[in-house]
Structures are given as structure tokens and as C-alpha cells.
Residue frames as qw, qx, qy, qz and C-alpha x, y, z in Angstrom:
[[0.456, -0.676, -0.080, -0.573, -8.31, -27.17, -27.48],
 [0.879, -0.440, -0.169, 0.067, -7.05, -29.69, -24.96],
 [0.686, 0.152, -0.146, 0.697, -3.40, -28.61, -25.33],
 [0.023, -0.621, 0.007, -0.783, -4.50, -24.94, -24.56],
 [0.699, -0.617, -0.102, -0.346, -6.21, -26.09, -21.29],
 [0.899, -0.230, -0.163, 0.336, -3.26, -28.14, -20.15],
 [0.462, 0.386, -0.107, 0.791, -0.86, -25.16, -20.83],
 [0.291, -0.675, 0.030, -0.677, -2.98, -22.82, -18.76],
 [0.814, -0.561, -0.086, -0.127, -3.21, -25.23, -15.76],
 [0.835, 0.016, -0.193, 0.516, 0.65, -25.72, -15.72],
 [0.237, 0.490, -0.122, 0.830, 1.30, -22.06, -15.63],
 [0.496, -0.643, -0.050, -0.581, -1.17, -21.64, -12.69],
 [0.896, -0.324, -0.296, 0.067, 0.33, -24.44, -10.69],
 [0.594, 0.213, -0.304, 0.714, 3.74, -22.62, -10.08],
 [0.367, -0.800, -0.400, 0.256, 3.54, -20.82, -6.78],
 [0.262, 0.791, -0.064, 0.549, 4.58, -17.23, -6.73],
 [0.491, 0.029, -0.528, 0.693, 7.00, -15.93, -4.18],
 [0.050, -0.437, -0.485, 0.756, 4.82, -12.90, -3.27],
 [0.030, 0.553, 0.589, 0.588, 1.84, -10.82, -4.36],
 [0.068, 0.108, 0.346, -0.929, 0.28, -7.65, -3.32],
 [0.059, 0.437, 0.890, 0.119, -3.43, -8.31, -3.31],
 [0.038, -0.852, -0.441, -0.278, -5.09, -4.96, -2.36],
 [0.319, -0.025, -0.233, 0.919, -4.14, -1.44, -1.44],
 [0.160, -0.786, -0.568, -0.185, -6.77, 0.73, 0.25],
 [0.197, 0.236, -0.179, 0.935, -6.02, 4.45, 0.77],
 [0.321, -0.736, -0.594, 0.051, -8.07, 6.16, 3.62],
 [0.058, 0.645, -0.136, 0.750, -8.15, 9.87, 4.54],
 [0.497, -0.347, -0.652, 0.457, -7.77, 10.45, 8.30],
 [0.223, -0.893, -0.241, -0.307, -9.31, 13.14, 10.45],
 [0.023, -0.780, 0.410, -0.472, -7.51, 15.21, 13.15],
 [0.674, -0.451, 0.468, -0.351, -8.02, 12.26, 15.56],
 [0.046, -0.378, 0.897, 0.224, -6.47, 9.72, 13.23],
 [0.576, 0.261, 0.730, -0.261, -9.92, 8.04, 12.22],
 [0.050, 0.078, -0.688, -0.720, -10.88, 7.00, 8.88],
 [0.434, -0.442, -0.627, -0.472, -14.47, 6.33, 10.06],
 [0.291, -0.422, 0.455, -0.728, -16.42, 7.12, 13.10],
 [0.845, -0.105, 0.337, -0.401, -18.49, 3.93, 13.18],
 [0.384, -0.329, 0.826, 0.250, -17.13, 0.33, 12.20],
 [0.710, 0.430, 0.552, -0.071, -19.66, -0.37, 9.41],
 [0.493, 0.073, 0.516, 0.697, -18.49, -0.27, 5.79],
 [0.118, 0.802, 0.461, 0.362, -21.40, 2.18, 4.89],
 [0.314, -0.937, -0.078, 0.136, -20.42, 4.60, 7.65],
 [0.590, -0.339, 0.326, 0.656, -16.73, 4.30, 6.54],
 [0.388, 0.337, 0.523, 0.680, -17.51, 5.19, 2.97],
 [0.080, -0.904, -0.358, -0.221, -19.98, 8.07, 3.99],
 [0.472, -0.805, 0.075, 0.352, -17.15, 9.49, 6.33],
 [0.583, -0.119, 0.456, 0.662, -14.59, 9.26, 3.52],
 [0.223, 0.651, 0.526, 0.500, -16.92, 11.12, 1.25],
 [0.280, -0.933, -0.226, 0.024, -17.31, 13.79, 3.86],
 [0.598, -0.533, 0.234, 0.551, -13.44, 14.05, 4.22],
 [0.458, 0.186, 0.492, 0.717, -13.00, 14.52, 0.53],
 [0.012, 0.833, 0.449, 0.323, -15.75, 17.11, 0.47],
 [0.335, -0.934, 0.045, -0.115, -14.36, 19.03, 3.47],
 [0.773, 0.366, -0.308, 0.417, -10.63, 18.95, 2.92],
 [0.116, -0.707, 0.332, -0.614, -10.06, 21.23, 5.92],
 [0.823, -0.411, 0.228, -0.320, -10.93, 18.19, 8.17],
 [0.940, 0.208, -0.190, 0.192, -8.21, 15.92, 6.62],
 [0.329, -0.852, 0.405, -0.041, -5.12, 15.63, 8.75],
 [0.320, -0.462, 0.811, 0.164, -3.48, 12.40, 7.41],
 [0.725, 0.349, -0.436, -0.403, -3.51, 9.51, 5.06],
 [0.560, -0.345, 0.748, -0.095, -3.42, 5.78, 5.72],
 [0.635, 0.311, -0.590, -0.390, -2.80, 2.91, 3.23],
 [0.753, -0.204, 0.581, -0.232, -3.84, -0.57, 4.20],
 [0.455, 0.532, -0.640, -0.317, -2.03, -3.10, 2.18],
 [0.919, -0.060, 0.328, -0.210, -3.05, -6.75, 1.86],
 [0.390, 0.630, -0.660, -0.124, 0.02, -8.90, 0.70],
 [0.960, -0.202, 0.186, -0.050, 1.22, -12.49, 0.76],
 [0.317, 0.730, -0.602, 0.066, 4.86, -13.63, 0.74],
 [0.954, -0.114, -0.268, 0.070, 6.54, -16.86, 1.31],
 [0.472, -0.792, 0.344, 0.176, 9.47, -17.04, 3.75],
 [0.298, 0.699, -0.621, -0.191, 12.90, -17.42, 2.28],
 [0.875, 0.111, -0.462, -0.090, 13.82, -21.15, 1.41],
 [0.803, -0.593, 0.056, -0.012, 15.21, -23.14, 4.28],
 [0.856, 0.043, 0.043, 0.514, 18.73, -23.52, 2.84],
 [0.325, 0.609, 0.028, 0.723, 19.29, -19.78, 2.56],
 [0.197, -0.096, -0.453, 0.864, 19.99, -17.09, 5.05],
 [0.005, 0.736, 0.640, -0.223, 16.81, -15.47, 6.50],
 [0.209, 0.171, 0.254, 0.929, 16.37, -12.44, 4.16],
 [0.129, 0.458, 0.515, -0.713, 13.99, -9.71, 5.33],
 [0.216, 0.610, 0.620, 0.444, 11.02, -8.55, 3.26],
 [0.110, -0.306, -0.156, 0.933, 10.46, -4.78, 2.86],
 [0.237, 0.753, 0.612, 0.036, 7.18, -3.05, 2.02],
 [0.235, -0.225, 0.128, 0.937, 7.89, 0.05, 0.07],
 [0.194, 0.800, 0.553, -0.130, 5.18, 2.71, -0.63],
 [0.303, -0.012, 0.252, 0.919, 5.81, 5.43, -3.23],
 [0.125, 0.789, 0.556, -0.229, 3.44, 8.45, -3.30],
 [0.270, 0.217, 0.261, 0.901, 3.23, 11.17, -5.82],
 [0.091, -0.695, -0.581, 0.413, 1.41, 14.26, -4.70],
 [0.182, 0.698, 0.249, 0.646, 0.14, 17.60, -5.76],
 [0.443, -0.348, -0.471, 0.679, 1.62, 19.55, -2.77],
 [0.051, -0.801, -0.224, -0.552, 0.06, 22.81, -1.68],
 [0.600, -0.786, -0.094, 0.114, 1.62, 25.08, 0.97],
 [0.086, 0.938, -0.333, 0.033, 4.65, 27.00, 1.71],
 [0.408, -0.565, 0.713, 0.079, 6.85, 23.95, 2.71],
 [0.831, 0.276, 0.471, -0.112, 5.65, 21.84, -0.25],
 [0.070, -0.427, 0.648, 0.627, 7.35, 20.97, -3.44],
 [0.777, 0.368, 0.032, -0.510, 4.97, 20.44, -6.43],
 [0.810, 0.369, -0.438, -0.129, 5.27, 17.05, -7.99],
 [0.288, -0.598, 0.684, -0.301, 6.79, 15.71, -4.86],
 [0.825, -0.009, -0.548, -0.134, 7.38, 11.92, -4.45],
 [0.430, -0.614, 0.506, -0.427, 7.51, 10.46, -1.00],
 [0.702, 0.121, -0.701, -0.030, 8.89, 7.00, -0.23],
 [0.579, -0.509, 0.433, -0.467, 8.02, 5.10, 2.88],
 [0.613, 0.221, -0.757, -0.048, 9.60, 1.75, 3.64],
 [0.655, -0.481, 0.350, -0.465, 8.58, -0.72, 6.35],
 [0.147, 0.300, -0.941, 0.051, 10.51, -4.02, 7.31],
 [0.848, -0.183, -0.169, -0.468, 8.19, -7.05, 7.61],
 [0.409, -0.500, 0.733, -0.213, 9.18, -9.35, 10.37],
 [0.248, 0.201, -0.916, -0.244, 9.73, -12.97, 9.50],
 [0.189, 0.204, 0.839, -0.467, 6.88, -13.90, 11.90],
 [0.444, 0.501, 0.235, -0.705, 4.50, -12.11, 9.62],
 [0.144, 0.264, -0.770, -0.562, 5.27, -14.06, 6.52],
 [0.212, 0.391, 0.894, -0.055, 2.23, -15.58, 4.80],
 [0.004, 0.637, 0.533, 0.557, -0.78, -13.54, 4.23],
 [0.320, -0.554, -0.469, 0.609, -1.18, -10.19, 6.28],
 [0.106, 0.924, 0.229, 0.287, -2.27, -6.57, 6.22],
 [0.537, -0.207, -0.142, 0.806, 0.16, -3.79, 6.78],
 [0.040, 0.935, 0.354, -0.004, -0.50, -0.29, 7.37],
 [0.466, 0.115, 0.019, 0.877, 1.44, 2.83, 6.27],
 [0.130, -0.879, -0.428, 0.167, 0.23, 5.98, 8.00],
 [0.342, 0.423, 0.036, 0.838, 1.12, 9.53, 6.91],
 [0.265, -0.612, -0.504, 0.549, 0.83, 11.89, 9.83],
 [0.158, 0.927, 0.264, -0.215, -0.02, 15.60, 9.43],
 [0.129, -0.781, 0.385, 0.474, 3.57, 16.78, 8.54],
 [0.357, -0.066, 0.824, 0.435, 4.14, 13.97, 5.89],
 [0.334, 0.644, 0.688, -0.017, 0.60, 14.53, 4.61],
 [0.110, 0.921, 0.064, -0.369, 1.25, 18.25, 4.17],
 [0.232, -0.567, 0.598, 0.517, 4.50, 17.47, 2.36],
 [0.309, 0.121, 0.869, 0.367, 2.83, 15.21, -0.13],
 [0.415, 0.164, -0.060, -0.893, -0.54, 17.10, -0.49],
 [0.853, 0.239, 0.161, -0.436, -3.37, 15.27, -2.44],
 [0.473, -0.246, 0.798, 0.281, -1.97, 11.90, -3.55],
 [0.579, 0.506, -0.227, -0.598, -2.32, 11.68, -7.35],
 [0.864, 0.251, -0.427, -0.088, -0.68, 8.15, -7.75],
 [0.575, -0.557, 0.574, -0.175, 0.98, 5.43, -5.64],
 [0.738, 0.310, -0.594, -0.079, 3.05, 2.31, -6.06],
 [0.717, -0.529, 0.396, -0.220, 3.39, -0.49, -3.47],
 [0.690, 0.414, -0.593, 0.040, 6.37, -3.00, -3.85],
 [0.865, -0.468, 0.177, -0.028, 7.61, -5.86, -1.88],
 [0.398, 0.718, -0.555, 0.131, 11.46, -6.20, -1.88],
 [0.902, -0.395, 0.153, 0.084, 13.60, -9.00, -0.73],
 [0.667, -0.265, 0.311, 0.624, 17.49, -8.36, -0.90],
 [0.081, 0.561, -0.194, -0.800, 16.72, -5.14, -2.94],
 [0.026, -0.036, -0.835, -0.548, 15.01, -7.33, -5.56],
 [0.559, 0.035, 0.006, -0.829, 11.29, -6.71, -6.42],
 [0.099, 0.064, 0.993, -0.028, 9.24, -9.81, -5.56],
 [0.098, 0.670, 0.731, 0.091, 5.72, -8.09, -6.02],
 [0.058, -0.150, 0.048, 0.986, 4.50, -4.70, -7.20],
 [0.171, 0.694, 0.672, 0.193, 1.25, -3.02, -7.84],
 [0.182, -0.120, -0.025, 0.976, 0.33, 0.55, -8.71],
 [0.323, 0.627, 0.445, -0.552, -2.45, 2.98, -9.16],
 [0.611, 0.651, 0.421, 0.162, -3.81, 3.74, -12.66],
 [0.170, 0.983, -0.056, 0.041, -1.93, 7.09, -12.85],
 [0.660, -0.566, 0.345, 0.353, 1.56, 5.84, -11.85]]
């Protein structure tokens, strides 16, 4: 029993290079709002209204909470890139069914640590994707995956 506890504590003491902690998708109205009032209750109520009345939806925003350590001091500063992949069920004349959209955002070295990043799909991108059925968020450094998380249906 003691050996098991010691093994678990050693594994937990190794710091990870990066981690995606939370991904929050929000529908946006024609004015780019996810909520009319700042309270969480009002946000949830407005999101339910937008889901019910899809004609009022004009975009989509993903708020992503992540943490990443800067590159080690002896190496060249390698940038971190946030990559968001979305699978949608597109509807409309310019849409392709089963479409996957990839959005990449470089993260400045000054934001290393723990931060929120936003990925916003405007009306044109939103129409191209349609209703999002699955997503995957990835942090990359030198084209190597350092952290990833995905929705259940990915």
C-alpha cells in the first residue's frame, strides 16, 4: 500500500509542458454577443434562447483556458500555436456536408503561463461550418502536439 502511494506522488510531481484546461463554446447573435447581461444565469438563459431560435445565431466563439511553459532558456524561442478543428453539419448553398474547419492562432511569448484565448467564427465561417457537431483543441510547439483535448464526438 505504501509503494502504491509513493508511485502516485512521483508521477504527479513531474511538471507538464502544457495543458488545455477548459473549452467553452458560445453562440453569438448578430451583434456578436453571447449574453445580454454579465451574470452567468443570464448568459445561460440567452444561450438557450439562441439554441432555440437558430435564426438569431450569427456566429460562434470558443473560449479556451490553457497553460504552457515557455521554451527552456537554452533553446531558441519557439512559438506556441493554438489550433482549433471544428466538424460541422453545414446547411446552405455554399456549405459542404461533413466540413472540417481549422483555425490556428499564434500565442505570443508574453502570454505564456495560464491564459484564456478566444477563437471567433464570424457569419461567413459560421455558415461554412454550420452547427458544430465536434471539436478538438490542440497546442503545438514546433509542429509537435504539447496538449490536446476534444469533444466527446470527435
